[in-house]
N, CA and C of each residue as an Amber inpcrd file, in Angstrom:
protein
   204
  10.5630000  13.2380000  12.4810000  10.0970000  12.3120000  13.4950000
   8.6540000  11.9170000  13.2020000   8.3830000  10.6310000  13.2280000
   7.0420000  10.1330000  12.9350000   6.1380000  10.3020000  14.1520000
   4.9110000  10.6300000  13.8790000   3.9250000  10.7020000  14.9450000
   3.1240000   9.4060000  14.9530000   2.2750000   9.2640000  15.9470000
   1.5230000   8.0210000  16.1000000   0.6390000   7.7270000  14.8970000
  -0.0160000   8.7380000  14.3620000  -0.9230000   8.5230000  13.2310000
  -0.1750000   7.9960000  12.0110000   1.0150000   8.5050000  11.7610000
   1.8040000   8.0140000  10.6270000   2.1760000   6.5500000  10.8130000
   2.5440000   6.1750000  12.0080000   2.9050000   4.7820000  12.2830000
   1.7080000   3.8570000  12.0960000   0.5610000   4.2840000  12.5960000
  -0.6340000   3.4410000  12.4810000  -1.0560000   3.3040000  11.0260000
  -1.0860000   4.4140000  10.2820000  -1.4750000   4.3370000   8.8720000
  -0.4540000   3.5390000   8.0680000   0.8200000   3.6630000   8.4080000
   1.8290000   2.8510000   7.7330000   1.6300000   1.3660000   8.0030000
   1.2550000   1.0250000   9.2250000   0.9760000  -0.3650000   9.5680000
  -0.2560000  -0.8770000   8.8280000  -1.2960000  -0.0500000   8.7570000
  -2.5240000  -0.4520000   8.0620000  -2.2480000  -0.7060000   6.5830000
  -1.6130000   0.2530000   5.9210000  -1.3630000   0.0940000   4.4930000
  -0.3000000  -0.9540000   4.2080000   0.6380000  -1.1570000   5.1100000
   1.5920000  -2.2430000   4.9480000   0.9180000  -3.6000000   5.0410000
  -0.0590000  -3.7170000   5.9350000  -0.8040000  -4.9710000   6.0600000
  -1.6350000  -5.2430000   4.8120000  -2.2620000  -4.2080000   4.2900000
  -3.0060000  -4.3610000   3.0320000  -2.0510000  -4.7520000   1.9090000
  -0.8620000  -4.1630000   1.9050000   0.1370000  -4.4840000   0.8980000
   0.5880000  -5.9310000   0.9560000   0.7510000  -6.4650000   2.1510000
   1.1220000  -7.8730000   2.2860000   0.0220000  -8.7650000   1.7200000
  -1.2170000  -8.3980000   2.0050000  -2.3410000  -9.1670000   1.4490000
  -2.3710000  -9.1120000  -0.0640000  -2.1290000  -7.9370000  -0.6300000
  -2.0810000  -7.8010000  -2.0920000  -0.9390000  -8.6200000  -2.6820000
   0.2190000  -8.6140000  -2.0250000   1.3660000  -9.3920000  -2.5290000
   1.0540000 -10.8850000  -2.5420000   0.4740000 -11.3720000  -1.4750000
   0.1330000 -12.7930000  -1.4100000  -0.9100000 -13.1390000  -2.4690000
  -1.9300000 -12.3000000  -2.5900000  -2.9720000 -12.5410000  -3.5910000
  -2.4020000 -12.4980000  -5.0070000  -1.5790000 -11.4940000  -5.3050000
  -1.0050000 -11.3540000  -6.6370000  -0.0840000 -12.5050000  -6.9970000
   0.6740000 -12.9850000  -6.0190000   1.5780000 -14.1010000  -6.2840000
   0.8020000 -15.3910000  -6.5320000  -0.2190000 -15.6400000  -5.7390000
  -0.9820000 -16.8820000  -5.8940000  -1.8320000 -16.8860000  -7.1580000
  -2.3920000 -15.7330000  -7.5330000  -3.2250000 -15.6470000  -8.7200000
  -2.4210000 -15.3580000  -9.9810000  -1.1300000 -15.0890000  -9.8060000
  -0.2260000 -14.7570000 -10.9170000  -0.7210000 -13.5380000 -11.7010000
  -1.1340000 -12.5040000 -10.9460000  -1.5230000 -11.2310000 -11.5490000
  -0.5220000 -10.1750000 -11.1140000  -0.1450000  -9.3370000 -12.0640000
   0.9350000  -8.3860000 -11.8260000   0.5060000  -7.1780000 -11.0020000
  -0.6450000  -6.5940000 -11.2950000  -1.0140000  -5.3310000 -10.6700000
  -1.2060000  -5.4430000  -9.1560000  -1.9190000  -6.4430000  -8.6180000
  -1.9990000  -6.5200000  -7.1570000  -0.6350000  -6.7420000  -6.4980000
   0.2300000  -7.5120000  -7.1520000   1.5560000  -7.7610000  -6.5860000
   2.3840000  -6.4780000  -6.5350000   2.4020000  -5.7280000  -7.6260000
   3.1810000  -4.4830000  -7.6730000   2.5930000  -3.4460000  -6.7200000
   1.2760000  -3.3650000  -6.6740000   0.6290000  -2.4310000  -5.7580000
   0.9200000  -2.8080000  -4.3070000   0.9780000  -4.0870000  -4.0150000
   1.3200000  -4.5310000  -2.6720000   2.7320000  -4.1500000  -2.2750000
   3.6630000  -4.3150000  -3.1960000   5.0480000  -3.9110000  -2.9270000
   5.1160000  -2.4110000  -2.6690000   4.3850000  -1.6280000  -3.4770000
   4.3630000  -0.1760000  -3.2950000   3.7300000   0.1980000  -1.9530000
   2.6690000  -0.4950000  -1.5600000   2.0180000  -0.2100000  -0.2830000
   2.9170000  -0.5410000   0.9020000   3.7250000  -1.5570000   0.7630000
   4.6400000  -1.9090000   1.8500000   5.7390000  -0.8540000   1.9850000
   6.2290000  -0.3270000   0.8720000   7.3980000   0.5410000   0.9160000
   7.1530000   2.0280000   1.0010000   5.9810000   2.4960000   0.5770000
   5.8150000   3.9430000   0.4880000   5.8220000   4.6800000   1.8280000
   5.4180000   4.0870000   2.9700000   5.4570000   4.8710000   4.2130000
   6.8590000   5.3250000   4.6200000   7.8860000   4.6790000   4.0920000
   9.2480000   5.0980000   4.4020000   9.6320000   6.3920000   3.6950000
   8.9380000   6.7170000   2.6060000   9.3080000   7.8670000   1.8010000
   8.3360000   9.0370000   1.9090000   7.1800000   8.8370000   2.5230000
   6.1540000   9.8690000   2.6170000   6.1530000  10.4210000   4.0350000
   6.0720000  11.7410000   4.1510000   6.0930000  12.3860000   5.4540000
   4.7520000  13.0550000   5.7120000   4.1210000  12.7330000   6.8060000
   2.8520000  13.3310000   7.1760000   1.7250000  12.3200000   7.1290000
   0.8330000  12.4000000   8.1230000  -0.2550000  11.4310000   8.2190000
  -1.2660000  11.6060000   7.0970000  -1.5870000  12.8390000   6.7580000
  -2.5830000  13.0780000   5.7030000  -2.0670000  12.5930000   4.3520000
  -0.8250000  12.8870000   4.0430000  -0.2390000  12.4370000   2.7870000
  -0.1230000  10.9080000   2.7580000   0.1660000  10.3050000   3.9010000
   0.2210000   8.8480000   3.9860000  -1.1400000   8.2400000   3.6820000
  -2.2050000   8.8370000   4.2200000  -3.5520000   8.3280000   3.9530000
  -3.9120000   8.4760000   2.4770000  -3.5960000   9.6160000   1.8870000
  -3.9580000   9.8560000   0.4890000  -3.2080000   8.9260000  -0.4580000
  -1.9100000   8.8340000  -0.2970000  -1.1110000   7.9750000  -1.1700000
  -1.4990000   6.5170000  -0.9700000  -1.7230000   6.1120000   0.2640000
  -2.1220000   4.7370000   0.5390000  -3.4720000   4.3910000  -0.0630000
  -4.4180000   5.3140000   0.0120000  -5.7380000   5.0580000  -0.5730000
  -5.6500000   4.9310000  -2.0830000  -4.8320000   5.7640000  -2.7160000
  -4.6670000   5.6770000  -4.1760000  -4.0100000   4.3600000  -4.5590000
  -2.9440000   3.9990000  -3.8600000  -2.2520000   2.7490000  -4.1820000
  -3.1250000   1.5300000  -3.9090000  -3.9500000   1.5860000  -2.8720000
  -4.8150000   0.4520000  -2.5610000  -5.9490000   0.3020000  -3.5560000
  -6.3510000   1.3870000  -4.2160000  -7.4650000   1.3100000  -5.1610000
  -7.0230000   1.0120000  -6.5930000  -5.7450000   1.1150000  -6.8830000
  -5.2540000   0.8840000  -8.2520000  -5.6250000  -0.5060000  -8.8000000
  -5.4710000  -1.6050000  -8.0230000  -5.8030000  -2.9210000  -8.5920000
  -7.2830000  -3.0740000  -8.9860000  -8.1570000  -2.2760000  -8.4280000
  -9.5670000  -2.3680000  -8.7860000  -9.8650000  -1.7100000 -10.1300000
  -9.0260000  -0.7800000 -10.5520000  -9.2560000  -0.0460000 -11.7820000
  -8.3340000  -0.4440000 -12.9280000  -7.1400000  -0.9210000 -12.6130000
  -6.1790000  -1.3110000 -13.6450000  -6.0540000  -2.8280000 -13.6170000
  -6.4160000  -3.4470000 -14.7030000  -6.3500000  -4.9140000 -14.7910000
  -5.2030000  -5.3090000 -15.7230000  -4.1350000  -5.8320000 -15.1490000
  -3.0020000  -6.3090000 -15.9520000  -2.7200000  -7.7370000 -15.5340000
């Protein structure tokens, strides 16, 4: 059962993921688009608010370090 913190963090990272998807599609860059898809989908597979924050922060920072 999800708690409130998991839902809120999933909403936050899903919103960031939508922004990355739109940016990646318009700029025709692969890494922000793929990272956005991952940010949208990962809250369904991760259990726990702390793990959601950690995985989301890593996925959100990948486009800044990996340029493809």
